N, C-alpha and C positions, 0 to 999 in steps of 0.2 A: 504493500500500500504506500510505503514511503516513496518508492520509485515512481509509482503512478502519480502521486502528488507532485513530485519533482518535474515530471514530464508535462503534466497539466499546467504547472507554473511556467514552464518554458513556452508552451503553446500560447498562454495568455500574454506573456511578454512579447512574443513575436507579433501577435495581433496589435499590441499597443504601439509598436514602432511602425506599423503600417506597411510592412514588407510583404504582406500576403494578399493584398488587394481585397479586403473584405467588402462585401456589398452593404449598402445602406438599407436594403430591403431585408426585413426579418424573414428567416427561413424556419420552417418547422423542424428540420433536421440538418445539422451541420456535421459533416463527416471529415475526419482528418485522413490525409493520404501522405504516408511517410516513405521516403526512398533515399538511396545512398549516393546518387549522382547530383551534379550541380544544377542550378536553375537555368543554365543555358544549354544543357545537354539535350540531344535530340529526344531522349526519353521523356523529358518534361515538355519541351516545346512542340514536339510532333505527336505525342501520345497523350500525356496526362492532362495538359491544359485544354486541348480540343475535346477530349473525352469528358472532362469535368463540365465544360460549357454545354455540351450536348445533354448531359444528364440534368443539369440545372434547368435548361430550356424545356426539356421534355417533362419535367416535374412542375413547370410553371413557377419556378423559383422556390418551391417547397423544400428542395434539397440544395444545400450549399456544400461545396467541397473545398476544403482548405488544403493546399499542397505544401508540404514541408520537405524541401530537398536537403541534400548534404547531411543527412542524419541530424537535422536541426532539432528534433525532439529528443535527442540523446541516444546513447547506445552505440553499438558497432554494427556494420552490415550483417554479420552472421546472426544477430539477434532480432532481425526484422520479422521473420516468420513468427517467432515467439511473441513479439509485440502485438501482432494481429490476433494470434490465438488467445492471448491474455487480456486483450482490450486496451492495451497501452496506446495503440493507434487503431483507428477504425478500419483503414485499408493500408496495405503495404505492397510494395513491389520489390522483389528480391530475386536472387539467383539460387536455385535449388542446390547447386554445388557448394554454396557457402556453408552448408551444414552437411558434410559428407555422409552418405549412407542413409540420410533421413527420408529421402524420397526415391527408394530403389526402383520403382516401376517406371517413373518418368525419366530416369536416367537413360532409358533406351534411345530417346531422341537426341541425346548428346553424343552418342557413339559415332566415331568416324566410320564411314562406310554405310551408315544409315541415313544421316542428314546429307543431302546432295549439294547444298549451296543456296537454296532459296528459303528465306524466312517465311514467305507466304505459303509455300507448299508444305513445309514442316508444321507450321502453325495450324493449317487446315487439317493436316493428318492427325495432330494431337487431339483435335476435337472429335475426330472419327473414332478414336480409341479411348476416349475419356472413361468409358465404362471399365476398361482394363486397368487404368492407372488411378482411378478416383480414390482408391484406398489410401493413397499417399497423403490425401488432403482432408481427411474426415473431420479434423478438429478446427477447420476454418471453412469459409464459404468462398470457393474459387470464383473469381470474376473472369479471368483469362489465364490459361497456361499457354505460353508461347515460346518461340525461339527467335534468335536473331539470324542474320545471314550466314554466320559461321566464322570459325577462327582462321585468321591469317597469321603467318609467322612474321613478326616484326623483329628484325635482328639489328643490334646496335652497330656492329662493325663487319660482320662476316656474311657474305652472300650465301643464301641457302638454295642450292640447286639439286641436291641429292641427299639421300640418307646419311652418307658419309659426312656431309657438312654439318649435321646436327649432333653428331656423336660427341658426348662429353660436355655439351653446352648446358648452362643453367637457364632453364626456360620457365617463365611464369605460366601457371595453369589455373583455370577457373573452377575446376571440379575434380572429383575423384576419378572420373573416367578420363579426364584430361591428363591426370598424373599417370594413369595406365598407359596412355599413348606415348607420353614422353619417355617413360621407362622402356617401352617397346622400341623406341628409336635409339636407345643407348645413351640418352641424355639424362640430366638431373632435373626432376620437377620441383618447382618452388611454388607453393600455394599461397595466394594472397588476394584480398579483395582489390578491385581495380583502383580505388582511390589511392592506394599505396604505391601504385605502379610508377608514376613519374619519378619519385625519389629513388626507388630501387634501380631504375634504369640509369638515372643521372649519376648515381654513386657507384656504379659498376657491380651491384649485387646481382644483376641479371645480364645474360648475354642476349636474350631474346624473350619474347612474350607471345602468347596466343590470345589475340583479341580480334574483334571485327573492326573494319574501318570506321564505323559510326562512332564508336567510343574513343577511338584514337584521337579525334580532333579536340573534344573538350579536355582531354588529358594532356594535350600537346605532345603526344607521342611522336608525330612526324618530325618534330624538332630534336628528338633524342635518339633517333635511329637513322640508319642509312639505307636499309632494304626492307621490302615487304614481299613475301613469297606466297603465291596462291597456287592451287592445284590446276591441273589441265582441265579444260572445258568447264571452268567455273567451280570446280570442286573446292571444298574447304576441309579443314582438319578438325571435323566435329563442330559442335555448336554448344550453346548454353541454353538451358531451360529456365525460363523466368516464371515466377509465381506472382500474379497480381491477384490478391485475395483479401477477404474481408472477415472481420470478427463475426463468428457465426451467430452469437447472441444478439449483436447489434442488427444484423440483417433480419433475423427472425422476429425481432420486436417492431420492425417497420410496419406501417399500414400496408395492406395488400396492394393498393394501387402504387405505392412507392417501391415496393418490392418489384412490381411489374416493370417500372421504369428502369431499375437496375438490371433486371433480367433482359430487357430489350437492348441493353448496352453491355452485354456480357457474352462470353463463350462464342458459340457459332455465329451469333449476330454481328460480332465485330472482328472475327478472326481473319477474314480476308483483308479487311481494311488495315488492321494493325500489322498483319504480315507484310502487306505491300509497303507500309510506312517503313518497316525495318529494312526492306530491300532498297527502297529509294534513298534512305539516308546514308547508304554506303558511298555514293558518288562524292559528296563533299569531303569525306575522309580520304578518298583516293586523290582528289584534287589537292588537298592539303599536303599530302606526302610529296607529290610532284613539285608543288610550289616551294616546299622546304628543301628541295634538292635531292629527295630520296629516289630510289630506283625500284620500279615494279618488276618482279621476276615471276615467271610462270613455269611450272615444272613441265619438262618434256614427257613424252609418252613412257619412256623407259623409267624415268625417275618416279612418275606417278604410279606405275605398276609396283614398284618397290614399296612406296608408301602405302598403297592399297593392301599389299600383302601383310604389312605390319598392322594395319587397321583391323584386318580380319582376326589376327591373333588377340587383339583387344576385345573384339566382340565375343570370341569364344571364352576368354577369361571372364568377362562380365557375366555371361550366361552361367558359367560354373559357380561364380560367387553368389549371384542372387538365388540360385537354386537352394543354397543353404538357408535362405530367408523364406523359403516356401513360395518363391516366385518362378513361374515358368518363363524364363528368359528367352528361350528359343521361340516360343509362341509369340512373345511380345516383339521380338526382332522381326519375325515374319510379318506380323500385322503392321508394324510401323513402316517397314520397307514397302509393303503393298500400298498402304495409304499414301505415302510420299510419292511413290511412282504414279499413282492415280492422279494426284494433284500437280504433277510435273508435266503432264501431257499438254 
């Protein structure tokens, strides 16, 4: 309760300084949305802000959504899901991989060789198999489980054109499955939330990182690296699964018509739009790399085949590991691949 009071106090203070754009019109319900990226990140400007405005308009002003970026309600990124579960924040956006092993079923979409490189296709596929992964999220009310366009290898000094080039490097990973991939490459995985990335790159604690282009720009990664490597034919090195979710009790206590507003702006209703947003915001990141003097590299067919072979070893390892948790990983992989292929046509 003390932590709850502290965060409520932080919320009140933020409102007083006027940094959150409160409306003069009284709302019946005010929902807090907490996330770990900055206020200028594409996640906020291209997703949360437009989404909040649509929800507010659809409710005729009865719902107000206050967005708190940069962990401004307190805590660290790995604590966000628990904040939604416990009611510290009403809505959070976080990365499943920040709490390794907590969401074993949804990890299937992170796997290299499952995700093909389209945020839209994978986000739509996630909706198709939500019945298979819903057990990961029973203690909150999911609004959208989605993916970004996928991981790119950003390297500080060494161009990455083959598996041999990554051997021994210290590479930041976003998740447990990402660590499996780095280990399969013969490199050293380093796990950290993305807000810590610029300092780690600038101080030489990392040789490279796996992130998409969209998050590279607000973190100024193009100014800290010389190369960015992508796979042949648009392939990426896995992706991240994002959890946009709400406190279950807060949702259940809403009037039925306001629940309906949120439902109309959740899940399948917004998956295509938000998936496309994540594909579209890659280009500014690519442009930022080129502007900063960085070099784009694309794997040739032979190099891609070698990376693909390692990716399959990760898939098999993951299937074996989740079997121990009572999860049929092989069936999940087959369902995820089929759904992604269907939405990639």
